C-alpha positions as CSV (number, residue, x, y, z in Angstrom):
1,M,-14.4,-9.1,-2.7
2,Q,-12.0,-9.5,-5.6
3,H,-10.8,-7.2,-8.4
4,T,-9.2,-8.9,-11.4
5,S,-7.7,-7.8,-14.7
6,D,-5.1,-9.3,-17.1
7,K,-2.4,-7.5,-15.1
8,V,-3.4,-8.0,-11.4
9,T,-5.7,-9.7,-9.0
10,A,-6.5,-8.0,-5.7
11,R,-8.4,-9.7,-2.9
12,V,-9.9,-8.1,0.2
13,T,-8.6,-10.1,3.2
14,Q,-10.1,-8.1,6.0
15,Q,-12.4,-5.1,6.4
16,G,-12.9,-2.7,9.3
17,D,-12.7,1.0,10.0
18,W,-10.1,3.4,11.2
19,Q,-11.0,6.8,12.7
20,G,-14.5,6.5,11.1
21,F,-13.1,5.7,7.6
22,Q,-13.4,2.4,5.8
23,L,-10.2,0.2,6.0
24,Q,-9.6,-2.8,3.8
25,K,-6.6,-5.1,4.0
26,L,-5.6,-6.4,0.5
27,S,-3.5,-9.0,-1.1
28,I,-2.4,-7.8,-4.6
29,H,-1.1,-10.4,-7.0
30,G,0.5,-9.7,-10.4
31,D,2.9,-11.3,-12.9
32,G,3.1,-14.5,-10.9
33,H,5.3,-12.8,-8.3
34,H,5.0,-12.8,-4.5
35,P,1.8,-11.1,-3.4
36,V,1.9,-7.5,-2.2
37,P,0.2,-6.9,1.2
38,A,-1.6,-3.6,1.1
39,M,-4.2,-1.5,3.0
40,L,-6.9,0.7,1.4
41,L,-8.4,3.6,3.4
42,L,-11.4,5.2,1.8
43,P,-12.9,8.6,2.5
44,D,-16.7,9.0,3.0
45,G,-18.7,7.8,0.0
46,E,-19.4,11.1,-1.6
47,G,-17.2,12.1,-4.5
48,A,-16.2,8.6,-5.8
49,P,-14.1,7.9,-7.7
50,H,-11.7,9.4,-5.2
51,P,-8.2,10.6,-6.0
52,C,-5.7,8.3,-4.5
53,V,-2.3,8.5,-2.8
54,I,-0.1,5.5,-2.8
55,A,1.9,5.5,0.5
56,V,5.1,3.7,1.2
57,H,6.6,3.5,4.7
58,G,10.2,4.0,5.6
59,F,12.9,1.4,5.8
60,T,12.3,-1.2,8.6
61,D,8.7,-0.1,9.1
62,K,5.4,-1.4,7.7
63,K,2.2,-0.3,6.0
64,E,0.4,0.1,9.3
65,A,2.6,3.0,10.1
66,W,0.2,5.0,7.9
67,I,-2.5,4.5,10.6
68,E,-0.4,5.2,13.6
69,L,-1.2,8.6,15.1
70,D,1.6,8.8,17.7
71,G,4.8,10.5,16.8
72,Y,6.2,12.4,13.9
73,T,7.9,9.2,12.4
74,K,4.5,7.7,11.5
75,G,2.0,8.6,8.8
76,G,-1.3,8.4,10.6
77,N,-1.8,12.2,10.8
78,V,-1.0,12.5,7.1
79,S,-3.5,9.7,6.2
80,L,-6.2,11.4,8.4
81,G,-5.7,14.7,6.6
82,L,-5.9,13.1,3.2
83,L,-9.0,11.2,4.0
84,R,-10.7,14.3,5.5
85,N,-10.0,16.0,2.2
86,G,-11.5,13.3,0.0
87,Y,-8.4,11.3,-0.9
88,A,-8.1,7.6,-0.6
89,V,-4.9,6.1,0.7
90,V,-3.3,2.8,-0.4
91,A,-0.4,1.8,1.8
92,L,1.8,-1.2,0.9
93,D,4.5,-3.2,2.5
94,M,7.9,-2.9,0.9
95,V,9.5,-6.3,0.1
96,H,11.0,-7.9,3.3
97,H,8.8,-5.6,5.5
98,G,5.6,-6.1,7.5
99,E,3.6,-9.0,5.9
100,N,5.7,-8.9,2.7
101,R,8.0,-11.7,3.5
102,D,9.4,-13.7,0.6
103,D,11.2,-16.9,1.6
104,R,13.5,-16.6,-1.4
105,L,15.1,-13.5,0.2
106,S,16.0,-14.3,3.8
107,A,18.4,-11.5,4.9
108,T,18.8,-9.2,7.8
109,D,18.0,-5.5,7.2
110,D,21.7,-4.7,6.9
111,E,22.2,-7.5,4.4
112,L,19.2,-6.4,2.5
113,I,20.3,-2.8,2.1
114,N,24.0,-3.5,1.7
115,E,24.2,-6.8,-0.3
116,H,20.7,-7.2,-1.9
117,W,19.6,-3.6,-2.6
118,E,19.0,-4.3,-6.3
119,V,16.5,-7.0,-5.4
120,F,15.0,-4.9,-2.6
121,F,14.3,-1.9,-4.9
122,A,13.3,-3.9,-7.9
123,E,10.7,-5.9,-6.0
124,T,9.5,-2.8,-4.1
125,L,9.0,-1.0,-7.4
126,R,7.2,-4.1,-8.8
127,G,4.8,-3.9,-5.8
128,I,4.2,-0.2,-6.5
129,H,3.4,-1.0,-10.1
130,H,1.0,-3.7,-9.1
131,T,-0.6,-1.3,-6.7
132,I,-1.1,1.2,-9.5
133,D,-2.7,-1.5,-11.5
134,Y,-5.0,-2.2,-8.6
135,V,-6.0,1.5,-8.4
136,D,-7.0,1.2,-12.1
137,L,-9.3,-1.7,-11.3
138,N,-11.1,-0.3,-8.3
139,E,-14.2,1.8,-9.2
140,D,-13.9,3.7,-5.9
141,L,-10.5,5.1,-7.0
142,D,-9.6,7.5,-9.8
143,A,-6.7,6.1,-11.8
144,E,-6.3,9.5,-13.5
145,R,-5.5,11.2,-10.1
146,I,-2.8,9.2,-8.3
147,G,-0.2,10.6,-6.0
148,F,2.7,9.0,-4.3
149,L,4.0,9.6,-0.8
150,S,6.9,8.1,1.2
151,Y,9.0,9.0,4.2
152,S,12.1,7.6,5.9
């Protein structure tokens, strides 16, 4: 499945389920930049289009932290609560994290935050903007009801 507009193209790369909810891995492309790896969790079919929360992991983590149920440093319990209350969750990998590796920026985590922080934050914000554009494309998601959640 693919969603396309003049701003962004999103392709479903894998489908499955998590805790009884639909899970889709995505590749979101926009502006000719490096693709943003993301993950969509959908609540049960009733109530679509669903309000949506865009979730960003902490530094040195990855989008899959939003489906990890063990420990207070992961977001699985938050995602589960949101899904049970009718919210969709779109989690993305920040630049240089998880599957979001750009060969143009080969740096250690310390170098990234100390020497290349402008690139790190600019590219992560670009990824968030592309994710918002994706929410606008997806008929299962309500682009008028978007929230944002992060932790570190």
